[in-house]
ZAMARGU-4260 file (C-alpha; in steps of 0.2 Angstrom, whole numbers, plus 5000, padded with zeros to 4 digits):
<rodrens>
0) 5026/4786/5128 | 5018/4792/5113 | 5024/4809/5107 | 5012/4824/5109 | 5015/4834/5093
5) 5024/4830/5077 | 5030/4842/5064 | 5027/4836/5046 | 5035/4845/5032 | 5038/4841/5013
10) 5053/4850/5006 | 5063/4852/4990 | 5078/4863/4987 | 5075/4873/5003 | 5093/4874/5010
15) 5092/4893/5011 | 5077/4893/5023 | 5076/4876/5031 | 5087/4880/5046 | 5076/4895/5051
20) 5060/4885/5051 | 5067/4870/5061 | 5076/4881/5073 | 5060/4889/5077 | 5052/4873/5083
25) 5067/4863/5089 | 5064/4857/5107 | 5045/4861/5106 | 5039/4848/5094 | 5042/4830/5100
30) 5045/4823/5082 | 5051/4830/5066 | 5046/4822/5049 | 5054/4828/5033 | 5048/4822/5016
35) 5060/4826/5002 | 5053/4826/4985 | 5069/4827/4975 | 5081/4840/4982 | 5097/4844/4972
40) 5105/4855/4986 | 5109/4852/5004 | 5091/4851/5010 | 5092/4833/5016 | 5109/4836/5024
45) 5102/4850/5034 | 5086/4841/5039 | 5097/4826/5045 | 5105/4837/5058 | 5088/4840/5066
50) 5080/4823/5064 | 5083/4805/5059 | 5065/4804/5051 | 5070/4810/5033 | 5061/4801/5019
55) 5062/4801/5000 | 5046/4803/4991 | 5044/4803/4972 | 5035/4818/4967 | 5018/4814/4958
60) 5012/4831/4955 | 5000/4830/4971 | 5004/4839/4987 | 4990/4829/4996 | 4999/4813/4992
65) 5015/4820/4999 | 5007/4826/5015 | 4998/4810/5018 | 5014/4801/5016 | 5022/4812/5029
70) 5007/4809/5041 | 5010/4790/5039 | 5027/4792/5046 | 5022/4803/5061 | 5018/4795/5078
75) 5012/4811/5088 | 4995/4813/5095 | 4993/4829/5085 | 5002/4835/5069 | 5007/4853/5064
80) 5012/4855/5046 | 5024/4869/5040 | 5033/4873/5024 | 5051/4876/5024 | 5049/4895/5021
85) 5038/4897/5036 | 5043/4898/5055 | 5035/4902/5072 | 5038/4913/5087 | 5045/4901/5101
90) 5035/4909/5115 | 5019/4910/5105 | 5021/4891/5100 | 5025/4886/5118 | 5009/4895/5124
95) 4999/4886/5110 | 5006/4869/5115 | 5000/4872/5133 | 4983/4877/5127 | 4982/4862/5116
100) 4986/4850/5130 | 4972/4857/5140 | 4960/4855/5126 | 4946/4843/5127 | 4949/4830/5113
105) 4931/4829/5108 | 4929/4847/5105 | 4940/4848/5089 | 4948/4838/5076 | 4959/4852/5069
110) 4963/4870/5073 | 4963/4886/5063 | 4979/4897/5065 | 4985/4913/5057 | 4997/4913/5042
115) 5006/4930/5041 | 5012/4932/5023 | 5026/4944/5020 | 5025/4953/5003 | 5036/4964/4992
120) 5055/4964/4991 | 5059/4965/5009 | 5042/4961/5018 | 5035/4978/5018 | 5018/4971/5014
125) 5009/4960/5025 | 4993/4949/5024 | 4985/4938/5037 | 4976/4922/5031 | 4967/4910/5042
130) 4972/4892/5039 | 4971/4875/5047 | 4988/4868/5052 | 4986/4857/5067 | 4976/4842/5067
135) 4973/4825/5075 | 4985/4811/5069 | 4971/4798/5065 | 4969/4788/5049 | 4951/4795/5047
140) 4959/4812/5044 | 4968/4815/5027 | 4972/4828/5014 | 4964/4829/4997 | 4967/4841/4982
145) 4982/4840/4971 | 4986/4858/4976 | 4980/4870/4989 | 4977/4854/4999 | 4963/4853/5012
150) 4959/4841/5026 | 4944/4830/5027 | 4938/4817/5039 | 4930/4801/5034 | 4911/4799/5036
155) 4908/4816/5044 | 4912/4834/5046 | 4929/4840/5052 | 4926/4849/5069 | 4937/4865/5069
160) 4942/4876/5083 | 4955/4891/5084 | 4972/4893/5092 | 4981/4909/5094 | 4996/4904/5084
165) 5005/4915/5070 | 5014/4906/5056 | 5026/4918/5047 | 5028/4915/5028 | 5041/4922/5017
170) 5037/4912/5002 | 5027/4927/4994 | 5042/4939/4994 | 5046/4944/4976 | 5063/4937/4975
175) 5057/4920/4982 | 5043/4919/4969 | 5055/4923/4955 | 5067/4910/4961 | 5055/4896/4964
180) 5043/4900/4950 | 5028/4893/4960 | 5015/4899/4946 | 5022/4887/4933 | 5021/4873/4946
185) 5004/4876/4953 | 4993/4882/4939 | 4994/4865/4929 | 4989/4856/4945 | 4974/4868/4948
190) 4968/4866/4930 | 4968/4847/4933 | 4957/4850/4949 | 4946/4861/4939 | 4943/4847/4926
195) 4936/4836/4940 | 4925/4847/4951 | 4924/4865/4946 | 4920/4871/4964 | 4921/4889/4970
200) 4936/4885/4980 | 4945/4879/4965 | 4941/4895/4955 | 4947/4905/4970 | 4964/4896/4970
205) 4967/4898/4951 | 4962/4916/4953 | 4976/4918/4966 | 4989/4910/4954 | 4983/4921/4939
210) 4983/4937/4950 | 5001/4934/4955 | 5005/4935/4937 | 4997/4952/4936 | 4983/4946/4924
215) 4969/4956/4932 | 4955/4954/4919 | 4957/4935/4920 | 4959/4934/4939 | 4943/4945/4940
220) 4933/4933/4930 | 4939/4918/4941 | 4935/4927/4957 | 4918/4930/4950 | 4915/4912/4946
225) 4922/4907/4963 | 4909/4918/4972 | 4895/4912/4960 | 4899/4894/4965 | 4901/4896/4983
230) 4890/4885/4995 | 4890/4898/5008 | 4897/4915/5012 | 4903/4908/5029 | 4918/4899/5021
235) 4934/4909/5025 | 4939/4910/5006 | 4923/4919/5001 | 4926/4937/5007 | 4945/4935/5002
240) 4938/4931/4984 | 4928/4947/4984 | 4942/4958/4991 | 4953/4951/4977 | 4940/4954/4964
245) 4938/4972/4970 | 4957/4974/4969 | 4957/4968/4951 | 4943/4979/4946 | 4952/4994/4953
250) 4968/4990/4943 | 4957/4988/4927 | 4949/5005/4931 | 4932/4997/4931 | 4927/5009/4945
255) 4908/5009/4944 | 4908/4990/4945 | 4920/4990/4959 | 4910/5002/4969 | 4894/4992/4967
260) 4902/4976/4973 | 4911/4985/4987 | 4895/4992/4994 | 4887/4974/4993 | 4902/4968/5002
265) 4901/4981/5016 | 4883/4975/5019 | 4888/4956/5019 | 4904/4959/5030 | 4900/4974/5040
270) 4913/4971/5053 | 4928/4970/5041 | 4938/4985/5038 | 4945/4979/5021 | 4930/4984/5011
275) 4927/5001/5019 | 4945/5006/5015 | 4944/4998/4997 | 4929/5010/4994 | 4940/5025/4999
280) 4954/5018/4988 | 4943/5017/4973 | 4937/5035/4976 | 4955/5040/4977 | 4959/5032/4961
285) 4945/5041/4952 | 4952/5058/4959 | 4937/5060/4971 | 4948/5067/4985 | 4935/5075/4995
290) 4924/5059/4996 | 4940/5049/5000 | 4943/5059/5015 | 4925/5058/5020 | 4925/5039/5019
295) 4940/5037/5029 | 4934/5050/5042 | 4918/5039/5045 | 4929/5025/5051 | 4928/5022/5070
300) 4947/5020/5074 | 4942/5014/5092 | 4932/5000/5085 | 4939/4982/5085 | 4938/4979/5066
305) 4940/4962/5058 | 4952/4959/5044 | 4948/4949/5029 | 4965/4950/5020 | 4978/4962/5026
310) 4981/4972/5042 | 4987/4986/5030 | 4969/4991/5029 | 4968/4995/5047 | 4980/5010/5048
315) 4993/5010/5035 | 4983/5012/5019 | 4971/5025/5026 | 4985/5036/5033 | 4996/5034/5018
320) 4981/5038/5006 | 4977/5054/5017 | 4995/5059/5016 | 4995/5058/4997 | 4979/5068/4996
325) 4985/5082/5008 | 5002/5083/4998 | 4993/5085/4982 | 4982/5098/4990 | 4997/5107/4996
330) 4994/5105/5015 | 5011/5098/5019 | 5009/5099/5038 | 4994/5087/5037 | 5003/5076/5024
335) 5018/5074/5035 | 5007/5070/5050 | 4998/5056/5040 | 5014/5049/5032 | 5021/5048/5049
340) 5006/5038/5055 | 5007/5026/5040 | 5026/5024/5043 | 5023/5020/5061 | 5012/5005/5056
345) 5023/4999/5042 | 5041/5005/5045 | 5049/4997/5030 | 5038/5004/5016 | 5049/5013/5004
350) 5036/5023/4995 | 5030/5031/5012 | 5048/5034/5017 | 5052/5043/5001 | 5036/5054/5002
355) 5039/5058/5020 | 5057/5062/5020 | 5056/5072/5004 | 5044/5084/5013 | 5054/5084/5029
360) 5070/5089/5020 | 5061/5103/5012 | 5060/5112/5028 | 5073/5104/5040 | 5092/5101/5039
365) 5101/5084/5036 | 5106/5084/5055 | 5088/5087/5061 | 5081/5073/5049 | 5095/5061/5055
370) 5091/5065/5073 | 5072/5061/5069 | 5077/5044/5062 | 5088/5040/5077 | 5075/5047/5090
375) 5061/5035/5082 | 5073/5020/5080 | 5069/5019/5062 | 5085/5011/5056 | 5086/4997/5070
380) 5091/4982/5059 | 5101/4978/5043 | 5085/4977/5034 | 5078/4993/5039 | 5095/5001/5036
385) 5095/4995/5018 | 5077/5001/5016 | 5080/5019/5022 | 5096/5021/5013 | 5089/5015/4997
390) 5073/5026/4999 | 5084/5042/5003 | 5095/5039/4988 | 5079/5038/4977 | 5075/5056/4982
395) 5093/5061/4980 | 5097/5065/4998 | 5115/5061/4996 | 5122/5072/5010 | 5109/5064/5022
400) 5114/5047/5017 | 5132/5050/5020 | 5128/5057/5037 | 5118/5041/5041 | 5132/5030/5034
405) 5144/5038/5046 | 5133/5038/5061 | 5127/5020/5059 | 5144/5014/5053 | 5136/5006/5038
410) 5149/4999/5026 | 5150/5007/5008 | 5147/4993/4995 | 5152/4995/4977 | 5134/4998/4972
415) 5132/5011/4986 | 5148/5020/4982 | 5144/5022/4963 | 5126/5028/4968 | 5133/5041/4979
420) 5145/5047/4965 | 5131/5049/4953 | 5122/5060/4966 | 5137/5071/4967 | 5139/5071/4948
425) 5157/5064/4950 | 5157/5054/4934 | 5176/5055/4932 | 5178/5045/4948 | 5165/5033/4942
430) 5174/5031/4926 | 5190/5025/4935 | 5181/5014/4947 | 5167/5005/4937 | 5180/4994/4928
435) 5184/4986/4945 | 5167/4980/4948 | 5156/4966/4941 | 5138/4969/4937 | 5134/4956/4951
440) 5144/4966/4963 | 5135/4982/4959 | 5117/4974/4960 | 5121/4964/4975 | 5114/4976/4988
445) 5099/4983/4978 | 5106/5001/4979 | 5112/5001/4961 | 5101/4996/4946 | 5099/4997/4927
450) 5093/5015/4928 | 5110/5020/4936 | 5119/5011/4923 | 5110/5020/4909 | 5114/5037/4918
455) 5132/5033/4919 | 5133/5027/4901 | 5124/5043/4894 | 5135/5054/4905 | 5151/5046/4899
460) 5144/5044/4882 | 5150/5026/4883 | 5139/5012/4875 | 5152/4998/4878 | 5142/4994/4894
465) 5130/4985/4882 | 5143/4972/4876 | 5152/4971/4893 | 5137/4967/4903 | 5128/4956/4891
470) 5134/4939/4899 | 5128/4945/4916 | 5110/4951/4911 | 5095/4942/4906 | 5089/4944/4888
475) 5075/4955/4894 | 5086/4967/4905 | 5099/4968/4891 | 5085/4973/4878 | 5079/4986/4890
480) 5096/4993/4894 | 5100/4994/4875 | 5084/5003/4872 | 5087/5016/4886 | 5106/5019/4882
485) 5103/5021/4864 | 5086/5029/4866 | 5078/5018/4853 | 5063/5007/4852 | 5056/5017/4867
490) 5037/5014/4862 | 5038/4997/4871 | 5047/5005/4886 | 5038/5021/4890 | 5036/5017/4908
495) 5054/5014/4910 | 5058/5030/4901 | 5048/5040/4913 | 5057/5031/4928 | 5073/5035/4920
500) 5069/5054/4918 | 5062/5055/4936 | 5078/5047/4942 | 5089/5060/4933 | 5079/5074/4940
505) 5080/5067/4958 | 5098/5063/4957 | 5101/5081/4949 | 5109/5073/4934 | 5103/5087/4923
510) 5116/5085/4910 | 5109/5068/4907 | 5091/5074/4907 | 5095/5087/4894 | 5104/5074/4883
515) 5089/5062/4884 | 5077/5076/4880 | 5087/5083/4866 | 5087/5065/4858 | 5069/5060/4861
520) 5059/5076/4860 | 5044/5073/4849 | 5025/5076/4850 | 5022/5058/4857 | 5035/5059/4870
525) 5034/5077/4876 | 5020/5073/4887 | 5031/5061/4897 | 5045/5074/4899 | 5032/5087/4904
530) 5024/5075/4917 | 5041/5072/4925 | 5045/5090/4926 | 5027/5095/4933 | 5029/5081/4946
535) 5045/5088/4952 | 5039/5106/4953 | 5046/5113/4937 | 5029/5118/4932 | 5033/5133/4920
540) 5045/5122/4910 | 5033/5108/4910 | 5020/5120/4901 | 5032/5122/4887 | 5033/5103/4884
545) 5014/5101/4886 | 5012/5114/4873 | 5022/5104/4861 | 5014/5088/4865 | 5001/5078/4855
550) 4985/5080/4865 | 4980/5062/4860 | 4995/5055/4870 | 4990/5064/4886 | 4984/5053/4900
555) 4973/5057/4915 | 4986/5065/4925 | 4992/5075/4910 | 4975/5083/4908 | 4974/5087/4926
560) 4991/5096/4925 | 4987/5106/4909 | 4971/5111/4916 | 4978/5117/4932 | 4992/5127/4922
565) 4979/5135/4912 | 4968/5140/4927 | 4983/5147/4936 | 4986/5158/4921 | 4968/5163/4921
570) 4965/5155/4904 | 4948/5148/4907 | 4944/5145/4889 | 4960/5135/4887 | 4956/5125/4903
575) 4939/5121/4896 | 4946/5115/4879 | 4958/5103/4888 | 4944/5097/4899 | 4932/5093/4885
580) 4946/5085/4875 | 4949/5074/4890 | 4931/5069/4892 | 4931/5065/4873 | 4946/5053/4876
585) 4936/5044/4890 | 4947/5051/4904 | 4940/5045/4920 | 4948/5057/4933 | 4935/5066/4943
590) 4947/5081/4945 | 4945/5085/4926 | 4926/5085/4928 | 4927/5095/4944 | 4938/5109/4935
595) 4927/5109/4920 | 4912/5113/4931 | 4921/5126/4941 | 4926/5134/4924 | 4908/5134/4918
600) 4902/5141/4934 | 4915/5155/4933 | 4909/5160/4916 | 4890/5159/4921 | 4886/5147/4907
605) 4870/5140/4915 | 4864/5130/4900 | 4881/5122/4898 | 4882/5119/4917 | 4865/5109/4917
610) 4870/5099/4902 | 4888/5095/4909 | 4881/5090/4926 | 4871/5076/4918 | 4887/5070/4910
615) 4897/5071/4926 | 4883/5062/4936 | 4882/5048/4924 | 4901/5045/4925 | 4902/5047/4944
620) 4885/5042/4951 | 4883/5050/4969 | 4897/5062/4968 | 4898/5075/4981 | 4893/5089/4969
625) 4877/5080/4964 | 4873/5077/4982 | 4876/5096/4986 | 4864/5100/4972 | 4851/5088/4978
630) 4852/5095/4996 | 4851/5113/4990 | 4835/5108/4980 | 4828/5100/4995 | 4832/5115/5006
635) 4823/5126/4994
</rodrens>
């Protein structure tokens, strides 16, 4: 009897994930076909434990050629193709096979399913991508394109239906991307495709590869070309290209351009929540907090919204953004409420955890917070335990971490033990223990990192780490470590310097903070010191460093901070001086303009108010202040 469904897979060096994939389909598919393209690990050995159909295929830089070879070996009526870093839910797949058996063969040649992509270090980010994965095993259907391969049918159009199958994909996790280096493999193949056809879909795929390398300007250009060369907006990749284009423009601070495109996208795809939330996120990035809250308030949470790219747009991003706004505005009760809602939707997001629990610990005991974690079953797996312990260590919640370690009986690894000692300021104990550990041991569980090494080195006044650790670090990490330990060549590592200073404050390593400040204090770096102090509530002390800063080195957030400090001291003229300096330096944060307007109004400078209003409206078309003015004029 002919098999009903065959699994086809191409694989190379997939020993770490292959078992998971094959276990998820074992006993459900009737045949497993594995095509090995040159593994140097145990991939073929593992595959042979599941099937006798393991074949070698010489890699010819063409994914379609490999997929078509796999199809030639399959005998099932239908084919499902998976990659080794994917898997399915057994019950879900059972239901889908039953549904497929009841399907009229003439209704569809292939089926669309949902690929669920896990992003970040531990899968805290999620995107959903519609993709064709099940198709008829007939010679008339085959793959084409060297990369991001697609199905086609000879002499006709592929008839596509949908099945409610979720395929879970871990290949976009950061550690996997670094290990497999997919960019260097895929980009040349896409460039080869572009030389031939230059279709919108080709530009879309190349944009995805470039975006994964954080090249936002180049990716934005490619997504624009993809949209321009589309045949129809009905193709599934078209709204994805627009969503990614808006994301790139936001990262490039090309806010007006992003807002223009997002308004058009809302018109084209009115049922998709992605673009409506993207509009709110752009307004937030501009510092237009009131308008961000209004945009999110307009959303009908009872509506069945469609999703273009990520379910995070449904609840996580709206509530997380509202939490940040309320925290910045000082409404901590609402901030906690919204962070809690965001965490309920995305339980493993480290940034939300740190923000929420920093606020909770400001008004609750360690015991109360630990009970909150237990009551809500937040640390219910090894992964979630690691996420929460790491996040709580980031905010210096040492006693809470120790309480949780005891209650959950979590073992203390070498990296975790040293991290706790840093938090306690016990550097004598660290000095005796650290020689017993290798750098690989310390970094193994992700609790301990380069910044912790820097703090230990500075506190112990011991620079021998540099030589001892060199064989264990990449050249890039060693250069960074040397720069931070010796506090030299910092101009190329300003972001890392700010992270280091923030770490010392949160871990209450104030001696280390003072040693760093005493060494680096200068006009060009004082603003970084001041920004860190302001962010952690040391506003009076931050004012001293801002006063010694070079105003040309201040960024958007710095100008907001110094203006708020001046206004809190009733020094309106100083606030205006900083405000106009910020505008002269092309600062694009709405809060600066808002405070300048408030200061001018407090001084009653009507002529200056009218002139400045024109500047503000040009920079932020349609802002709420201009709308208020227009409404007042119409009312009069």
